[in-house]
N, C-alpha and C positions, 0 to 999 in steps of 0.2 A: 217794611221796607220803608225806610223814613222819603216823606214825600221831596223830592228837589223843589220844585215851585215854590214853597215855603222859605228855600233856603236865597239867603241874599244872593244875588244878580253878581257879585262879587265872586264869589264860592265857586257858585255853578260856573261859569268861563275860566275860574282856573282850573276847576277839573276837566271842563273841555280841554284845556290847553294841555294838560297833561295825559288826555287821553283816558279819562277814569269814568267817560260818563256811559250811559246806554245807548244803544244806536237810536231809540227813539227821541231821547234827552239830547243826542249829539246834533241829529235832524232839528229840532226846534230850534235850539240856540243859535245854529247856521242863522236859519229865518231871521231869527230876533234881531241878529246882528247886520244883517241884509236891509233889514227893514226898520232899525230903532235904531235913532244917531247917538241917542244916550248909550244903548248897549255896544255900540260900535266904538264909540267914545271910551271906555270902560277898558274893551277890551284892546283896544289899543296899546292904552296907559301897564295892563297889567303884562301885554307882549312887548314892550319896551323895557318895561323895569326886568324879565326874564333874559332877554339880550342883552343887557349892563349884567347882570350877574354874572351868565355865563361866560362874559369874558373879563370881567374881572377874577373871575373863581382859572381862567385859564392863562391869566398872566401871574398870578401864584404858583400853577407846576410849572409855568418857566422859570423860575428862580431856583437856582443853586441849591442844594442841599447842604445845611452848613457840615466842615469835615466834622465838628467834637459827636454828631449827630452817627453819622458815618461811620467814624470808630467805634464810637461805644452799639452800635445795632452790630459789628463786625466780632467787639470782642465778647459779645453776651454766647453764652453757651447757652445751647438747649436744654431742656432739663432730659435728663436721662430716663429713657421708661423702659423698662422691663415687662415683656408678659411672661405670665407667670406658665410654667410649662406644664400641660397636662397630666394629670398623675393616673397612672396605671391603676386601676383595681388586680391587685394578684392574688391570687387563689392563695388561703394559708393552707400547707397541708400540714399534715398531723400524723407526724412519724409514730403512730403508736403500734407494737408490734405486737401479734397475738402470743398466746404462751406457747404454741407448736413452734412458732417464729424464735421465738427467745431460747427454746431448748435447744431447735437447730443450730442457733449460732453459738450457743454455747460449745456444745460438740464438737463443730468446726474448732475451734479457740482452741480446746483442746488438745484436737489431734495436732494439730499446726503446731504448738507450745512443744507438746512432745517431740514431736520430730528434730526439729531446731536441735532441743537440750542432747538429744541421741547424738547426731551428727556432731556436737560439739564435746561430746565424753569421747567418741571414739578416736579423736585426735591424741597424739602423744601429747604427755606432759612438757618434756622435754624439745618442742619445736621450738626452735629459735625464733624471735619475732623478723618482720622483714626489716631489714636493713633500709636506711634510706639513702636515696640514689647517692653518688660521689660527686660533688658538681663538678666539671669542667677545669681543669688547670690552665692559666694562661701561662704561657712560656715568658718566664722574664726577659727583662730587654736588657741588648747586651749593646757593647762599644758600637757594633756593629749597623744598629738601628740609628743610635747618632751619627752615625758614619755616614750613611746613604741620606740623612733627611738635612745635613750641614749641606753634605756636597747640592745633592739639590737646588740650595737657596745660591752659595757663593760660586756657583759653576753660570749662574745666568746676571752676575755684575761683574763685566769685563774690567770696568774701572775699581773694582777693591775688590780683586781676586786673590793680590798678592800684598804679603807684608813687607817682605825681603824682595827687591827682583833680582832677576839672575843673576845679576854683575855683580852683585855681594855672596860671591861664594863662601871667605872666610867668615864670613860673621854670620850667614845662613848655618855653619857645620858649629859653627862655638856657640851658636844661641839654640839651636834644638837638640843639641847633643848633652848641654849643660840642665836642660828646662823638660827634655824627657826622658832624658839618661838612655838614650841609645844610640849607639856608635854608628855610621853609615857612612855611605859614598854617593855619588851621583851619578846615577847610571846613564850613558850616553843611547836614547833611542831616537836618534836620528833615521835607523834603518826602517824602523817602522813607522817614521813620517810624524816622529814628535819632535815638537821644540820647548823646550826648557822656560818657564816663565817667572818663577820663583821661588818662594815656602812663604808660610804661614804656620801657625801653631792656635790649638784650640782645643777642647775639654770632652772627651766620650767617655762615658763609661766614669764618672768621675775621675777621669788621668789623662795627664795632656800627651797630647796626639802631635805629633809631628808630620808633617806634610808639604811634599815636592808636587811641584803642580806643572802638567804639562799639555800643549794643544797641538793638534792635527790640524790638518790641513783644512777640515771642513769646518773649524773652528772647536769644537768639541773639546771639553776637559777631560782630561786623565789624569788622576792624581794618585802618586805614592803615597802609602799612610802606614807609621809604625807608632806602637805603644808599646811599652813595657810592662810585662806579665811575666808567669809562674807558669810552670809546667812545662812536661817531657815536649822536644822538638818534633814536628811534626813537618815535615819538606813535600806531604801530600797538600795540593791544593785543595781547597773548599770554595764554591761557589754559591753565591748567597744572591739570591733577586728578590729588590725591594720595590717592584712596581716600574718604575722605568729605572733604573738604577741596578746597576751588574757589579757584585764584588768577589774577588777573587782573592783569599788570606791561605795565609799558612803560616808557622810558628820556627821560630829558629832562633838558639841562644839567649833564652831569657826574652823575647820580642817578638810580637803579632807582626806581621804584614799584609800589606792591604792595598790591590789595587782597583780603584775604582773609577767608572765613568757608564757612559749612556750601556743599559739592555743593548740596545742597538749591534750594539760594536760586536763585532766577530773576533777579535782580532785581541781580545782581554786576557786568555791563555795563555797566546805567544808571546806578551807584553810580560805579565807576569814572571813567564819563565826568563825573560831576558834578563829581568829585575833579579831576580832571585838569585841570580849568580852572580852578578855585577854590585850590589848592596852592601 
């Protein structure tokens, strides 16, 4: 170990201030500082310089960090490290059958193959192959589907419900008869609580449809529809429900008629019976 007594006094006192001396050296320097004026002066100068340096460093720490440096630190991506996954030492299995095992496996394959061939051979040669399932046929869309969809829309638009008002009876009769091709009368449905509102025309099933529109006291819209069709007359009523719309239809004299209204209306059959006798 180096003899501290041969070291310059400034170095020894600096080590004393930093706490880097032994206990014996510390006691010796304390006595020296207390008894020697020169040692006291050097110690005071070193301590003063240390205090000045510490204060200067503290002031540096108080200064704000430049914004560019902060951005640079934040934008720096840390290096991606990935620890290699430990490899498991797998024991290699050697599949080397013995002679007896090979012979047994061959016999098993022979028996299984022969059995399968025998089963196929027992089937008749003229057995027809299984037919693929027949896809479910979707019912074709009819004019009644268009009728229900159309009624569901216009019945909720009171300001645009009719094209011709109830007061224009002559014009309604000429317009619909010539466009639809069906002659008709205006049924009086006041006994059923229905008031005639007017008429309009639309297309359903690719054909023009005439429509006479009524309203009941509850504000529900009931419509009489007619379309020119071919086929045998059928005075029987056919009721069709399309969700919230109910349709009662019948055929007569080359035309099909329908009463359309809400499915909750229990009077549609009665209304259809009156219309069929008056229209």
